[in-house]
DOVEX-300162 format. One record per residue: x, y, z of N, C-alpha, C in turn; residue in three letters; residue number from 1. Coordinates in steps of 0.1 Angstrom, whole numbers, plus 5000, padded with zeros to 4 digits. Example, Ala and Ser with C-alpha at 12.3 -4.5 7.8 and 13.67 -1.06 7.14 Angstrom:
% DOVEX-300162
+------+------+------+------+------+------+------+------+------+-----+-----+
:  nxx :  nyy :  nzz : caxx : cayy : cazz :  cxx :  cyy :  czz :   r :   k :
+------+------+------+------+------+------+------+------+------+-----+-----+
: 5132 : 4943 : 5078 : 5123 : 4955 : 5078 : 5132 : 4967 : 5078 : ALA :   1 :
: 5128 : 4978 : 5071 : 5137 : 4989 : 5071 : 5129 : 5000 : 5079 : SER :   2 :
+------+------+------+------+------+------+------+------+------+-----+-----+
***
This chain:
% DOVEX-300162
+------+------+------+------+------+------+------+------+------+-----+-----+
:  nxx :  nyy :  nzz : caxx : cayy : cazz :  cxx :  cyy :  czz :   r :   k :
+------+------+------+------+------+------+------+------+------+-----+-----+
: 2254 : 6855 : 6312 : 2252 : 6842 : 6317 : 2237 : 6841 : 6323 : ALA :   1 :
: 2231 : 6830 : 6320 : 2216 : 6830 : 6324 : 2215 : 6830 : 6339 : SER :   2 :
: 2224 : 6825 : 6347 : 2223 : 6826 : 6362 : 2224 : 6840 : 6367 : GLY :   3 :
: 2232 : 6848 : 6361 : 2233 : 6862 : 6364 : 2220 : 6869 : 6361 : CYS :   4 :
: 2216 : 6867 : 6349 : 2203 : 6873 : 6344 : 2191 : 6870 : 6353 : GLY :   5 :
: 2190 : 6857 : 6357 : 2179 : 6853 : 6366 : 2180 : 6861 : 6379 : ALA :   6 :
: 2192 : 6862 : 6384 : 2194 : 6869 : 6397 : 2190 : 6884 : 6395 : MET :   7 :
: 2195 : 6890 : 6385 : 2193 : 6905 : 6383 : 2178 : 6907 : 6381 : VAL :   8 :
: 2172 : 6898 : 6373 : 2157 : 6900 : 6371 : 2149 : 6898 : 6384 : LYS :   9 :
: 2155 : 6892 : 6394 : 2148 : 6889 : 6407 : 2151 : 6900 : 6417 : ASP :  10 :
: 2160 : 6910 : 6414 : 2163 : 6920 : 6424 : 2150 : 6927 : 6429 : TYR :  11 :
: 2141 : 6931 : 6421 : 2129 : 6938 : 6425 : 2121 : 6930 : 6435 : GLY :  12 :
: 2120 : 6917 : 6433 : 2113 : 6908 : 6443 : 2121 : 6907 : 6456 : HIS :  13 :
: 2134 : 6904 : 6454 : 2142 : 6902 : 6466 : 2143 : 6915 : 6475 : LEU :  14 :
: 2143 : 6926 : 6469 : 2145 : 6939 : 6477 : 2132 : 6947 : 6478 : LEU :  15 :
: 2121 : 6940 : 6476 : 2108 : 6947 : 6476 : 2105 : 6954 : 6489 : ARG :  16 :
: 2110 : 6949 : 6500 : 2107 : 6954 : 6514 : 2118 : 6964 : 6519 : HIS :  17 :
: 2128 : 6966 : 6511 : 2139 : 6975 : 6515 : 2135 : 6989 : 6511 : ASP :  18 :
: 2134 : 6998 : 6521 : 2129 : 7012 : 6518 : 2139 : 7020 : 6509 : PRO :  19 :
: 2152 : 7016 : 6510 : 2162 : 7024 : 6502 : 2163 : 7019 : 6488 : ARG :  20 :
: 2162 : 7006 : 6486 : 2165 : 7000 : 6473 : 2153 : 6994 : 6465 : TYR :  21 :
: 2142 : 6993 : 6471 : 2130 : 6986 : 6464 : 2127 : 6992 : 6451 : ALA :  22 :
: 2126 : 7005 : 6450 : 2123 : 7011 : 6437 : 2134 : 7010 : 6427 : GLU :  23 :
: 2146 : 7012 : 6431 : 2157 : 7011 : 6422 : 2159 : 6996 : 6417 : ARG :  24 :
: 2157 : 6987 : 6426 : 2159 : 6973 : 6423 : 2148 : 6969 : 6413 : ALA :  25 :
: 2136 : 6974 : 6415 : 2125 : 6971 : 6405 : 2128 : 6976 : 6391 : GLU :  26 :
: 2134 : 6988 : 6391 : 2138 : 6994 : 6378 : 2149 : 6985 : 6371 : LYS :  27 :
: 2159 : 6981 : 6379 : 2169 : 6973 : 6373 : 2163 : 6960 : 6368 : VAL :  28 :
: 2155 : 6954 : 6376 : 2148 : 6941 : 6371 : 2140 : 6943 : 6359 : SER :  29 :
: 2133 : 6954 : 6357 : 2125 : 6956 : 6346 : 2134 : 6959 : 6333 : ALA :  30 :
: 2146 : 6964 : 6335 : 2155 : 6966 : 6324 : 2163 : 6954 : 6319 : LEU :  31 :
: 2165 : 6945 : 6328 : 2174 : 6934 : 6326 : 2168 : 6925 : 6315 : ALA :  32 :
: 2177 : 6921 : 6306 : 2174 : 6912 : 6295 : 2185 : 6901 : 6294 : ARG :  33 :
: 2181 : 6889 : 6292 : 2191 : 6879 : 6289 : 2196 : 6880 : 6275 : ASP :  34 :
: 2208 : 6877 : 6272 : 2214 : 6878 : 6259 : 2205 : 6870 : 6249 : VAL :  35 :
: 2199 : 6859 : 6253 : 2191 : 6852 : 6244 : 2178 : 6859 : 6240 : SER :  36 :
: 2174 : 6869 : 6248 : 2163 : 6877 : 6244 : 2166 : 6887 : 6233 : GLU :  37 :
: 2179 : 6889 : 6230 : 2183 : 6898 : 6219 : 2182 : 6891 : 6205 : LEU :  38 :
: 2183 : 6877 : 6206 : 2183 : 6870 : 6193 : 2172 : 6873 : 6184 : LEU :  39 :
: 2160 : 6874 : 6188 : 2149 : 6877 : 6178 : 2151 : 6891 : 6172 : PRO :  40 :
: 2157 : 6900 : 6179 : 2160 : 6913 : 6173 : 2171 : 6914 : 6163 : ASP :  41 :
: 2181 : 6905 : 6165 : 2193 : 6906 : 6156 : 2194 : 6894 : 6146 : ILE :  42 :
: 2186 : 6884 : 6147 : 2188 : 6872 : 6139 : 2187 : 6876 : 6124 : ALA :  43 :
: 2178 : 6885 : 6120 : 2177 : 6889 : 6106 : 2189 : 6896 : 6101 : ASP :  44 :
: 2195 : 6905 : 6110 : 2207 : 6912 : 6106 : 2219 : 6903 : 6105 : ALA :  45 :
: 2219 : 6891 : 6112 : 2230 : 6882 : 6111 : 2229 : 6872 : 6099 : LEU :  46 :
: 2217 : 6871 : 6093 : 2216 : 6862 : 6081 : 2226 : 6866 : 6071 : GLN :  47 :
: 2233 : 6855 : 6066 : 2243 : 6857 : 6056 : 2257 : 6860 : 6061 : GLY :  48 :
: 2258 : 6864 : 6074 : 2271 : 6867 : 6080 : 2276 : 6856 : 6089 : ARG :  49 :
: 2268 : 6846 : 6091 : 2271 : 6835 : 6100 : 2275 : 6823 : 6092 : VAL :  50 :
: 2287 : 6817 : 6096 : 2291 : 6804 : 6090 : 2290 : 6794 : 6101 : ARG :  51 :
: 2278 : 6788 : 6102 : 2275 : 6779 : 6113 : 2284 : 6767 : 6112 : ALA :  52 :
: 2288 : 6762 : 6124 : 2298 : 6751 : 6124 : 2292 : 6738 : 6118 : PRO :  53 :
: 2300 : 6730 : 6112 : 2296 : 6717 : 6107 : 2293 : 6708 : 6118 : ALA :  54 :
: 2284 : 6699 : 6116 : 2280 : 6689 : 6126 : 2269 : 6694 : 6136 : GLY :  55 :
: 2266 : 6684 : 6144 : 2255 : 6687 : 6154 : 2261 : 6692 : 6167 : THR :  56 :
: 2254 : 6701 : 6173 : 2257 : 6706 : 6186 : 2246 : 6703 : 6196 : LEU :  57 :
: 2250 : 6697 : 6207 : 2239 : 6694 : 6217 : 2236 : 6707 : 6225 : ALA :  58 :
: 2223 : 6708 : 6228 : 2219 : 6720 : 6235 : 2214 : 6716 : 6249 : TRP :  59 :
: 2220 : 6723 : 6259 : 2215 : 6721 : 6273 : 2210 : 6734 : 6278 : HIS :  60 :
: 2196 : 6735 : 6279 : 2190 : 6747 : 6284 : 2191 : 6747 : 6299 : PRO :  61 :
: 2199 : 6756 : 6305 : 2200 : 6755 : 6320 : 2187 : 6759 : 6327 : PRO :  62 :
: 2186 : 6754 : 6339 : 2175 : 6757 : 6348 : 2173 : 6772 : 6349 : CYS :  63 :
: 2183 : 6780 : 6350 : 2182 : 6794 : 6352 : 2176 : 6801 : 6339 : THR :  64 :
: 2177 : 6795 : 6328 : 2171 : 6800 : 6316 : 2157 : 6795 : 6314 : LEU :  65 :
: 2155 : 6782 : 6315 : 2142 : 6776 : 6312 : 2132 : 6777 : 6324 : GLN :  66 :
: 2137 : 6776 : 6336 : 2128 : 6777 : 6348 : 2128 : 6791 : 6355 : HIS :  67 :
: 2141 : 6796 : 6357 : 2142 : 6808 : 6364 : 2137 : 6820 : 6356 : GLY :  68 :
: 2141 : 6821 : 6344 : 2137 : 6832 : 6335 : 2125 : 6829 : 6326 : GLN :  69 :
: 2122 : 6816 : 6326 : 2111 : 6811 : 6317 : 2113 : 6815 : 6303 : ARG :  70 :
: 2125 : 6813 : 6298 : 2129 : 6815 : 6284 : 2132 : 6802 : 6278 : LEU :  71 :
: 2122 : 6797 : 6270 : 2124 : 6784 : 6264 : 2122 : 6785 : 6249 : ARG :  72 :
: 2131 : 6778 : 6242 : 2130 : 6776 : 6228 : 2137 : 6787 : 6219 : GLY :  73 :
: 2140 : 6798 : 6225 : 2145 : 6810 : 6217 : 2159 : 6807 : 6211 : GLY :  74 :
: 2168 : 6802 : 6219 : 2181 : 6800 : 6214 : 2181 : 6789 : 6203 : VAL :  75 :
: 2173 : 6779 : 6206 : 2172 : 6768 : 6196 : 2166 : 6773 : 6183 : GLU :  76 :
: 2156 : 6781 : 6184 : 2149 : 6786 : 6172 : 2158 : 6795 : 6164 : GLN :  77 :
: 2164 : 6805 : 6170 : 2171 : 6815 : 6163 : 2185 : 6810 : 6158 : TYR :  78 :
: 2192 : 6802 : 6166 : 2204 : 6796 : 6161 : 2201 : 6787 : 6150 : LEU :  79 :
: 2190 : 6779 : 6151 : 2186 : 6770 : 6140 : 2184 : 6778 : 6127 : GLY :  80 :
: 2177 : 6790 : 6128 : 2175 : 6798 : 6117 : 2187 : 6803 : 6111 : ALA :  81 :
: 2198 : 6804 : 6119 : 2211 : 6809 : 6114 : 2220 : 6797 : 6109 : LEU :  82 :
: 2214 : 6785 : 6108 : 2221 : 6774 : 6103 : 2228 : 6764 : 6113 : GLY :  83 :
: 2226 : 6767 : 6125 : 2232 : 6758 : 6135 : 2223 : 6745 : 6136 : PHE :  84 :
: 2229 : 6734 : 6138 : 2222 : 6721 : 6140 : 2222 : 6718 : 6155 : LYS :  85 :
: 2212 : 6722 : 6162 : 2211 : 6720 : 6176 : 2202 : 6708 : 6179 : LEU :  86 :
: 2207 : 6700 : 6189 : 2200 : 6688 : 6193 : 2198 : 6689 : 6208 : ARG :  87 :
: 2185 : 6689 : 6213 : 2183 : 6689 : 6227 : 2187 : 6675 : 6233 : PRO :  88 :
: 2187 : 6674 : 6246 : 2189 : 6662 : 6253 : 2179 : 6651 : 6248 : ALA :  89 :
: 2183 : 6639 : 6246 : 2175 : 6629 : 6240 : 2163 : 6626 : 6250 : ALA :  90 :
: 2165 : 6628 : 6263 : 2155 : 6626 : 6273 : 2157 : 6636 : 6284 : GLN :  91 :
: 2147 : 6639 : 6291 : 2147 : 6647 : 6303 : 2154 : 6661 : 6301 : GLU :  92 :
: 2151 : 6668 : 6290 : 2158 : 6681 : 6288 : 2155 : 6691 : 6299 : PRO :  93 :
: 2144 : 6689 : 6306 : 2140 : 6699 : 6316 : 2148 : 6697 : 6330 : HIS :  94 :
: 2155 : 6686 : 6331 : 2161 : 6683 : 6344 : 2175 : 6690 : 6345 : LEU :  95 :
: 2178 : 6693 : 6358 : 2191 : 6699 : 6361 : 2203 : 6691 : 6358 : CYS :  96 :
: 2214 : 6697 : 6355 : 2226 : 6690 : 6352 : 2234 : 6687 : 6365 : CYS :  97 :
: 2229 : 6692 : 6376 : 2236 : 6689 : 6389 : 2245 : 6701 : 6394 : GLY :  98 :
: 2247 : 6711 : 6386 : 2255 : 6722 : 6390 : 2247 : 6730 : 6401 : SER :  99 :
: 2236 : 6736 : 6397 : 2227 : 6743 : 6405 : 2233 : 6752 : 6416 : ALA : 100 :
: 2241 : 6761 : 6412 : 2248 : 6770 : 6422 : 2257 : 6762 : 6431 : GLY : 101 :
: 2254 : 6762 : 6444 : 2263 : 6755 : 6453 : 2259 : 6741 : 6455 : THR : 102 :
: 2249 : 6736 : 6448 : 2245 : 6722 : 6449 : 2257 : 6712 : 6446 : TYR : 103 :
: 2265 : 6716 : 6436 : 2276 : 6707 : 6433 : 2286 : 6706 : 6444 : SER : 104 :
: 2287 : 6717 : 6452 : 2296 : 6717 : 6464 : 2290 : 6710 : 6476 : VAL : 105 :
: 2277 : 6713 : 6478 : 2270 : 6708 : 6490 : 2266 : 6693 : 6489 : LEU : 106 :
: 2263 : 6689 : 6477 : 2258 : 6675 : 6474 : 2266 : 6669 : 6463 : GLN : 107 :
: 2279 : 6668 : 6465 : 2288 : 6664 : 6453 : 2284 : 6650 : 6447 : PRO : 108 :
: 2280 : 6640 : 6455 : 2277 : 6627 : 6449 : 2265 : 6628 : 6441 : GLU : 109 :
: 2254 : 6634 : 6446 : 2242 : 6636 : 6438 : 2244 : 6644 : 6426 : LEU : 110 :
: 2252 : 6654 : 6427 : 2256 : 6663 : 6416 : 2262 : 6656 : 6405 : SER : 111 :
: 2272 : 6647 : 6408 : 2279 : 6640 : 6398 : 2269 : 6630 : 6391 : VAL : 112 :
: 2260 : 6624 : 6399 : 2250 : 6615 : 6393 : 2242 : 6622 : 6383 : GLN : 113 :
: 2237 : 6634 : 6387 : 2229 : 6642 : 6377 : 2237 : 6646 : 6365 : LEU : 114 :
: 2249 : 6650 : 6367 : 2258 : 6654 : 6356 : 2259 : 6643 : 6346 : ARG : 115 :
: 2263 : 6631 : 6351 : 2265 : 6620 : 6343 : 2252 : 6615 : 6335 : ASP : 116 :
: 2241 : 6616 : 6342 : 2228 : 6613 : 6336 : 2225 : 6623 : 6325 : ARG : 117 :
: 2227 : 6636 : 6327 : 2225 : 6646 : 6317 : 2235 : 6644 : 6305 : LYS : 118 :
: 2247 : 6642 : 6308 : 2257 : 6640 : 6297 : 2253 : 6627 : 6289 : LEU : 119 :
: 2248 : 6617 : 6295 : 2243 : 6605 : 6288 : 2232 : 6609 : 6278 : GLY : 120 :
: 2224 : 6618 : 6281 : 2213 : 6623 : 6272 : 2218 : 6633 : 6262 : HIS : 121 :
: 2228 : 6640 : 6265 : 2234 : 6650 : 6256 : 2244 : 6644 : 6246 : LEU : 122 :
: 2253 : 6637 : 6252 : 2265 : 6632 : 6244 : 2262 : 6618 : 6238 : VAL : 123 :
: 2255 : 6610 : 6246 : 2252 : 6596 : 6241 : 2264 : 6587 : 6244 : GLY : 124 :
: 2262 : 6574 : 6241 : 2272 : 6564 : 6243 : 2280 : 6561 : 6231 : GLU : 125 :
: 2273 : 6562 : 6219 : 2280 : 6558 : 6207 : 2288 : 6569 : 6201 : ARG : 126 :
: 2299 : 6567 : 6196 : 2308 : 6577 : 6190 : 2301 : 6584 : 6178 : ALA : 127 :
: 2292 : 6576 : 6171 : 2285 : 6582 : 6159 : 2275 : 6593 : 6164 : ALA : 128 :
: 2270 : 6592 : 6176 : 2260 : 6601 : 6181 : 2266 : 6613 : 6188 : ASP : 129 :
: 2279 : 6614 : 6190 : 2286 : 6624 : 6197 : 2284 : 6638 : 6190 : ARG : 130 :
: 2280 : 6648 : 6197 : 2280 : 6661 : 6191 : 2294 : 6667 : 6190 : PRO : 131 :
: 2295 : 6677 : 6181 : 2308 : 6684 : 6180 : 2311 : 6692 : 6193 : ALA : 132 :
: 2300 : 6697 : 6200 : 2301 : 6704 : 6213 : 2288 : 6704 : 6219 : ALA : 133 :
: 2288 : 6707 : 6232 : 2276 : 6709 : 6240 : 2275 : 6724 : 6242 : VAL : 134 :
: 2264 : 6730 : 6239 : 2262 : 6744 : 6242 : 2252 : 6746 : 6253 : LEU : 135 :
: 2254 : 6756 : 6261 : 2245 : 6760 : 6272 : 2246 : 6775 : 6274 : SER : 136 :
: 2240 : 6780 : 6285 : 2239 : 6794 : 6287 : 2243 : 6798 : 6301 : ALA : 137 :
: 2247 : 6788 : 6309 : 2251 : 6791 : 6323 : 2265 : 6786 : 6326 : ASN : 138 :
: 2273 : 6795 : 6332 : 2287 : 6792 : 6334 : 2289 : 6780 : 6343 : ILE : 139 :
: 2280 : 6780 : 6354 : 2281 : 6768 : 6363 : 2278 : 6755 : 6356 : GLY : 140 :
: 2268 : 6755 : 6348 : 2265 : 6743 : 6340 : 2276 : 6739 : 6331 : CYS : 141 :
: 2282 : 6749 : 6324 : 2292 : 6746 : 6314 : 2304 : 6740 : 6321 : ILE : 142 :
: 2308 : 6746 : 6333 : 2320 : 6741 : 6340 : 2317 : 6727 : 6345 : THR : 143 :
: 2305 : 6725 : 6351 : 2301 : 6712 : 6357 : 2301 : 6701 : 6346 : HIS : 144 :
: 2294 : 6704 : 6335 : 2293 : 6694 : 6325 : 2306 : 6691 : 6319 : LEU : 145 :
: 2315 : 6701 : 6317 : 2328 : 6699 : 6311 : 2336 : 6689 : 6320 : GLN : 146 :
: 2334 : 6690 : 6333 : 2342 : 6681 : 6342 : 2339 : 6666 : 6340 : SER : 147 :
: 2329 : 6663 : 6332 : 2325 : 6649 : 6330 : 2326 : 6644 : 6316 : GLY : 148 :
: 2331 : 6652 : 6307 : 2332 : 6648 : 6293 : 2344 : 6654 : 6286 : THR : 149 :
: 2348 : 6648 : 6275 : 2359 : 6653 : 6267 : 2353 : 6661 : 6255 : ASP : 150 :
: 2340 : 6661 : 6254 : 2333 : 6669 : 6243 : 2333 : 6683 : 6248 : VAL : 151 :
: 2338 : 6693 : 6240 : 2338 : 6707 : 6244 : 2324 : 6712 : 6249 : PRO : 152 :
: 2323 : 6719 : 6260 : 2311 : 6725 : 6265 : 2313 : 6740 : 6265 : VAL : 153 :
: 2304 : 6747 : 6259 : 2307 : 6761 : 6257 : 2294 : 6769 : 6258 : ARG : 154 :
: 2295 : 6782 : 6260 : 2283 : 6791 : 6260 : 2279 : 6793 : 6245 : HIS : 155 :
: 2266 : 6793 : 6243 : 2262 : 6794 : 6229 : 2266 : 6807 : 6222 : TRP : 156 :
: 2268 : 6818 : 6230 : 2272 : 6830 : 6224 : 2287 : 6829 : 6219 : ILE : 157 :
: 2295 : 6821 : 6225 : 2308 : 6818 : 6220 : 2308 : 6812 : 6207 : GLU : 158 :
: 2299 : 6802 : 6205 : 2297 : 6795 : 6192 : 2292 : 6805 : 6182 : ALA : 159 :
: 2283 : 6814 : 6185 : 2278 : 6823 : 6176 : 2289 : 6833 : 6172 : LEU : 160 :
: 2297 : 6838 : 6182 : 2308 : 6847 : 6179 : 2318 : 6841 : 6169 : ASP : 161 :
: 2321 : 6828 : 6172 : 2330 : 6821 : 6163 : 2325 : 6820 : 6149 : GLU : 162 :
: 2312 : 6817 : 6148 : 2305 : 6816 : 6135 : 2305 : 6829 : 6128 : ALA : 163 :
: 2304 : 6840 : 6135 : 2304 : 6853 : 6129 : 2318 : 6857 : 6123 : LEU : 164 :
: 2328 : 6852 : 6130 : 2342 : 6855 : 6126 : 2349 : 6844 : 6119 : ASN : 165 :
: 2342 : 6834 : 6115 : 2348 : 6823 : 6108 : 2353 : 6827 : 6094 : ALA : 166 :
: 2365 : 6823 : 6090 : 2369 : 6826 : 6076 : 2361 : 6819 : 6066 : PRO : 167 :
: 2360 : 6826 : 6054 : 2352 : 6820 : 6043 : 2359 : 6809 : 6036 : GLU : 168 :
+------+------+------+------+------+------+------+------+------+-----+-----+
***
């Protein structure tokens, strides 16, 4: 999950003044990779093995991926190369969905407003515009967005796994 990856990648910074853990934390941070960073390495090997789902899938890049880890465009590029039809939010793709860790607990009214705004851009109002699913990379975002829509909201790696194991 991108939230976990962002945190692990930040260990070196967070523990930089700790005499016991600073060096170890820096090593862990240097080794950490988000699962999306593996896509460029494995996309060629997956060619011909993936049965991409029919229809369009909306893509919600969580803040932890695009801002925290500064990983932008990779999931879209490589899933697209594997035949997935991903559509980013129609507007404001950079904005938070309202989950933001404990934000949804501490600021529930604002959190729901952000969620509904994000879902409006991802799912749309018209039935013809509705995606088959919304994909993301953060468990908090997935849970939060799912609470506001009947469109399935899933981690992109679940969709890729399903496409790898789809019957012919």
